[in-house]
C-alpha positions as CSV (number, residue, x, y, z in Angstrom):
1,M,136.6,-52.4,95.1
2,S,135.4,-49.4,92.1
3,G,134.8,-46.0,92.6
4,R,131.4,-46.8,91.7
5,D,131.1,-49.8,94.0
6,L,132.6,-48.0,96.8
7,A,130.1,-44.4,96.0
8,Q,126.8,-47.1,96.6
9,R,128.2,-48.5,99.8
10,D,128.9,-45.3,101.1
11,A,125.2,-44.3,99.8
12,L,123.8,-47.1,102.1
13,V,125.5,-46.7,104.9
14,R,124.8,-43.4,105.4
15,L,121.0,-44.3,104.1
16,G,121.0,-46.6,106.9
17,A,122.1,-44.6,109.9
18,S,120.1,-41.3,108.9
19,T,117.0,-44.2,108.6
20,A,118.3,-45.6,111.6
21,E,118.7,-41.9,113.5
22,A,115.2,-41.5,112.8
23,I,114.0,-44.7,114.0
24,A,115.8,-44.6,117.0
25,Q,114.7,-41.2,118.2
26,V,111.2,-42.3,118.0
27,L,112.0,-45.5,119.9
28,E,113.8,-43.0,122.4
29,M,109.8,-41.1,122.7
30,F,108.2,-44.2,123.9
31,A,110.9,-45.7,125.6
32,P,113.2,-43.1,126.9
33,G,116.9,-44.3,128.2
34,A,116.2,-47.7,127.1
35,I,117.7,-47.3,123.4
36,D,121.3,-48.5,122.2
37,R,121.5,-48.3,118.5
38,G,124.3,-50.0,116.9
39,D,126.4,-50.1,113.7
40,V,124.8,-49.7,110.0
41,S,125.7,-53.5,108.2
42,V,125.5,-53.4,103.7
43,L,125.0,-57.0,103.4
44,P,126.9,-59.2,100.5
45,E,124.6,-59.6,97.4
46,A,122.4,-63.0,97.4
47,T,122.8,-62.7,101.5
48,N,119.2,-63.8,103.3
49,P,119.0,-60.9,105.0
50,F,116.9,-62.5,107.4
51,A,118.9,-65.2,108.2
52,S,120.1,-64.0,111.3
53,L,116.5,-63.4,112.8
54,S,115.6,-66.4,115.6
55,R,112.2,-68.4,114.9
56,G,109.4,-66.7,116.2
57,A,110.7,-62.8,115.8
58,V,107.7,-60.3,115.4
59,A,108.3,-58.1,111.8
60,V,106.8,-55.2,111.0
61,S,107.2,-54.6,107.0
62,V,106.9,-50.5,105.3
63,S,107.0,-50.4,101.8
64,Y,107.4,-46.7,100.0
65,V,104.6,-46.4,97.4
66,D,105.3,-42.7,96.7
67,G,108.3,-40.9,95.3
68,V,110.9,-44.1,95.4
69,T,110.7,-47.7,96.2
70,G,111.9,-49.7,98.6
71,A,111.1,-52.0,102.0
72,N,112.0,-51.8,105.8
73,I,111.5,-54.5,107.8
74,F,112.1,-53.6,111.9
75,A,112.1,-57.1,113.4
76,L,112.2,-58.0,117.1
77,T,112.4,-60.7,119.2
78,P,109.2,-61.4,121.3
79,A,110.7,-60.6,124.3
80,G,111.7,-56.9,122.9
81,A,108.3,-56.8,121.3
82,R,106.7,-57.5,124.7
83,K,109.4,-54.7,126.3
84,L,108.4,-52.1,123.5
85,A,104.0,-53.0,123.7
86,S,104.9,-52.4,127.8
87,A,107.1,-49.1,127.4
88,M,103.9,-47.9,125.1
89,G,101.7,-48.9,127.9
90,V,100.1,-52.3,127.0
91,P,100.6,-54.7,129.3
92,P,101.0,-58.2,129.1
93,P,98.4,-61.0,128.7
94,D,96.8,-62.3,131.6
95,P,98.3,-65.7,131.7
96,D,95.0,-67.2,133.2
97,E,93.2,-65.9,130.2
98,G,93.1,-67.2,126.6
99,A,95.6,-69.8,127.7
100,E,93.2,-72.3,125.6
101,S,93.5,-70.5,122.4
102,S,98.1,-69.4,122.3
103,E,101.2,-70.5,123.3
104,P,102.5,-69.4,126.4
105,G,104.4,-66.2,126.3
106,A,102.5,-65.6,123.0
107,L,102.1,-61.7,121.9
108,S,98.3,-60.5,122.6
109,E,96.7,-58.9,119.3
110,L,96.9,-55.9,121.5
111,E,100.7,-55.9,121.6
112,L,100.9,-56.2,118.2
113,S,99.1,-53.7,117.8
114,A,101.1,-51.1,119.6
115,I,104.4,-52.3,117.8
116,A,102.6,-51.5,114.4
117,E,102.1,-48.7,115.6
118,A,105.2,-47.7,116.7
119,A,106.6,-49.0,113.4
120,N,104.1,-46.7,111.3
121,Q,105.5,-44.2,113.6
122,M,109.3,-45.1,112.8
123,M,109.0,-45.6,109.0
124,A,107.1,-42.4,108.8
125,A,110.4,-40.6,110.5
126,A,112.3,-42.6,108.5
127,A,110.4,-41.6,104.7
128,S,110.4,-37.6,106.2
129,A,114.4,-37.7,106.7
130,I,115.3,-39.7,103.4
131,G,112.6,-36.6,101.6
132,V,114.8,-34.3,103.7
133,V,117.9,-35.3,101.6
134,L,116.0,-36.2,98.2
135,G,114.0,-33.2,98.0
136,Q,110.4,-34.6,98.0
137,E,108.0,-35.9,100.1
138,I,108.6,-40.0,100.2
139,E,104.6,-42.3,101.4
140,I,104.8,-45.3,103.3
141,S,102.4,-48.1,103.0
142,P,100.6,-49.2,106.2
143,P,102.7,-51.4,108.3
144,E,102.2,-55.3,108.2
145,T,102.9,-57.2,111.2
146,R,104.1,-60.9,110.9
147,V,105.7,-63.5,113.3
148,I,108.7,-65.4,111.1
149,D,108.7,-69.0,111.8
150,D,111.1,-69.3,109.4
151,P,113.7,-67.0,108.6
152,A,115.0,-68.9,105.7
153,A,111.7,-68.6,104.2
154,A,111.7,-64.8,104.7
155,P,112.7,-63.5,101.4
156,D,109.5,-65.6,100.1
157,L,107.4,-62.7,102.2
158,Y,109.5,-59.8,101.6
159,G,111.0,-60.4,98.1
160,S,114.8,-59.4,97.0
161,S,115.9,-56.2,96.5
162,S,119.5,-55.1,94.6
163,H,121.4,-54.0,97.9
164,A,120.8,-54.4,101.5
165,T,121.5,-53.5,105.0
166,S,121.3,-54.4,108.6
167,T,121.0,-52.0,111.6
168,T,121.0,-53.6,115.2
169,F,119.1,-51.7,118.2
170,L,118.8,-52.8,121.9
171,I,115.3,-52.2,123.8
172,D,116.1,-52.2,127.2
173,G,118.8,-55.0,126.5
174,E,116.8,-56.4,124.2
175,S,118.0,-56.5,120.5
176,C,115.8,-55.9,117.5
177,R,117.0,-55.2,113.7
178,L,116.0,-53.0,110.9
179,I,116.3,-54.8,107.9
180,Q,116.1,-52.1,104.3
181,L,115.9,-53.4,100.9
182,V,116.9,-51.0,98.8
183,P,117.1,-51.4,94.9
184,S,120.0,-50.0,92.6
185,A,118.1,-47.2,91.7
186,F,117.3,-46.0,94.6
187,V,121.3,-46.2,95.9
188,V,121.9,-43.8,92.7
189,R,119.4,-41.6,93.7
190,M,121.0,-41.7,97.4
191,A,124.6,-41.6,96.3
192,R,123.7,-38.3,94.0
193,A,121.9,-36.4,97.3
194,F,124.4,-37.3,98.9
195,D,127.4,-35.8,97.1
196,E,124.5,-32.8,96.3
197,L,124.4,-32.5,99.9
198,G,128.7,-32.7,100.2
199,A,129.0,-30.0,98.0
200,E,126.7,-27.7,99.6
201,Q,128.2,-28.5,103.0
202,A,131.5,-27.3,101.3
203,G,130.4,-24.5,100.0
204,D,129.0,-23.1,103.1
205,D,132.5,-24.2,104.9
206,D,133.8,-20.9,105.5
207,G,136.9,-21.9,108.0
208,S,134.9,-20.9,111.3
209,P,134.4,-23.2,114.2
210,G,130.4,-22.8,113.9
211,A,130.6,-24.8,110.2
212,G,133.0,-27.2,111.4
213,E,130.8,-28.1,113.7
214,R,127.5,-28.7,111.5
215,A,129.7,-30.9,109.4
216,G,130.8,-33.0,112.1
217,E,133.5,-35.0,111.7
218,D,131.8,-37.4,109.3
219,G,130.6,-35.1,107.7
220,S,126.8,-36.4,107.5
221,G,126.2,-33.1,110.5
222,G,124.2,-31.2,107.4
223,T,122.4,-34.2,107.2
224,S,121.2,-34.5,110.8
225,M,120.3,-31.2,111.2
226,A,118.1,-31.7,108.6
227,L,116.6,-34.8,110.0
228,V,115.9,-32.9,113.5
229,E,113.9,-30.8,110.8
230,A,111.9,-33.7,109.4
231,L,111.8,-34.7,112.6
232,G,109.9,-32.1,114.0
233,E,107.3,-32.1,111.1
234,I,106.2,-34.8,112.1
235,K,102.2,-35.0,113.5
236,L,101.5,-36.2,116.7
237,R,98.3,-37.3,118.5
238,V,97.7,-34.9,121.9
239,W,95.1,-34.8,124.9
240,A,94.3,-34.2,127.8
241,E,92.6,-36.7,130.4
242,L,90.5,-35.3,132.9
243,G,89.4,-38.8,134.6
244,R,87.7,-41.5,133.9
245,T,84.9,-43.8,134.5
246,H,83.1,-47.1,133.1
247,L,80.0,-47.0,131.6
248,P,77.2,-49.3,130.4
249,L,77.1,-49.1,126.7
250,A,73.2,-48.5,126.6
251,R,73.9,-45.9,129.0
252,A,76.3,-43.9,127.1
253,L,74.3,-44.1,124.3
254,S,71.2,-42.2,126.2
255,L,73.0,-39.7,127.8
256,P,71.5,-36.5,126.9
257,L,72.9,-32.9,125.8
258,G,74.3,-31.5,128.8
259,S,74.0,-34.9,131.2
260,V,76.8,-34.7,133.7
261,V,79.2,-37.6,134.4
262,E,81.1,-38.7,137.8
263,L,84.9,-38.9,137.2
264,D,87.0,-40.7,139.4
265,H,89.7,-37.8,139.8
266,P,88.7,-34.6,142.1
267,A,87.5,-31.3,140.1
268,D,91.1,-29.8,141.1
269,S,93.6,-32.6,140.6
270,P,95.9,-32.3,138.2
271,V,95.5,-33.0,134.2
272,D,96.8,-35.7,132.4
273,L,98.4,-34.6,129.0
274,F,99.0,-37.9,126.5
275,V,101.3,-37.9,123.5
276,N,100.6,-40.9,121.3
277,G,99.1,-43.1,124.5
278,M,102.0,-42.2,126.4
279,R,101.7,-40.0,129.5
280,F,103.6,-37.1,128.8
281,A,103.4,-34.1,131.2
282,Q,100.8,-33.0,133.9
283,G,98.8,-29.7,134.5
284,R,95.6,-27.9,134.7
285,L,93.5,-26.2,132.2
286,I,93.0,-22.9,131.4
287,I,90.5,-20.4,129.8
288,T,92.3,-18.0,127.3
289,D,91.6,-14.9,126.9
290,D,89.6,-15.6,123.7
291,G,87.4,-18.2,125.8
292,E,89.3,-21.1,124.6
293,W,90.3,-23.8,127.0
294,A,94.6,-24.3,126.8
295,F,96.8,-26.7,129.2
296,H,98.9,-25.2,131.1
297,C,102.1,-27.4,131.8
298,D,103.4,-27.7,135.4
299,A,105.8,-31.0,134.8
300,V,107.3,-32.6,132.0
301,G,108.8,-36.3,133.2
302,G,107.5,-38.9,135.1
303,R,106.8,-40.7,131.6
304,K,105.7,-44.1,132.6
305,P,103.7,-45.2,130.1
306,V,100.0,-46.0,131.3
307,Q,97.4,-47.7,129.2
308,A,95.9,-44.6,127.7
309,P,92.5,-44.4,126.0
310,S,92.0,-43.4,122.6
311,P,91.0,-39.1,122.7
312,P,87.2,-38.8,122.2
313,I,85.8,-39.1,118.0
314,A,83.2,-37.1,118.7
315,T,82.3,-34.3,121.1
316,Q,78.8,-32.1,121.3
317,S,80.4,-29.2,124.0
318,N,84.1,-28.6,125.6
319,T,82.3,-29.5,128.1
320,Q,81.2,-33.2,127.8
321,Q,84.6,-33.8,126.1
322,G,86.0,-33.2,129.9
323,A,83.5,-35.8,131.3
324,L,83.4,-38.4,129.0
325,T,87.0,-38.5,128.6
């Protein structure tokens, strides 16, 4: 194998590792303690990267649309997709409902939507990590979800590329896989960027223990630190829930400003804080010195996902938002 081939292979492995690390951190947010990340494999040319998928696998694909080219496909077994959706607070469908219109064990539209949302966040984190390495912002396309009935025909759906990598994950014991289709031009850019990062780390290494710890045994520590910083910039939807209630649509539309709606929680009960649909913490509402509402966090943990409503789209006032949430 030539030096050029070795450099490209190294760039592919490091690209896969950086992307997989970003994805694993997002998955860990949805399913704490249930995620295991495997190794990155560089697939030989002319190999079908989807050949190892099982029939019925759920695949969510995202392409880069600005900055670089290439595609990422996150594929899960039906059982793995259901476990991820359940971790996000989506219950499995009632077997007594819709039995005539769907196969037993088939994923519901709500489950597929949750998987697409998770993949969107995973790929956004991965794009941020890659953008840090390349020194530019990278945009991704909206996720597209498919059920792979025939893995042999999957390349017709996603196309082919000069290079491909495959990284395995386990979600609560269920296997899933990240497949990356990487054009040659992208590999060249990544190889150059990693070389520049390596040169910067060598220049910063003054022999002190701190510098060695930053670099890490495999020389990728600088990339990991950049990755953590990139993940810190990802925006999440955060809202507090005071309580819930059910109203007929007609009554909800006719509520005048200042209406009082009874909720299912006492006024002095803890307030739940949701992060991207997952109950993340409990606390209480307080008023700041500036007269603004704020959330005082009393406990973080017990992050058992629940089916959370979307945050309100528009409200008339803070008081009405609390009543209708």
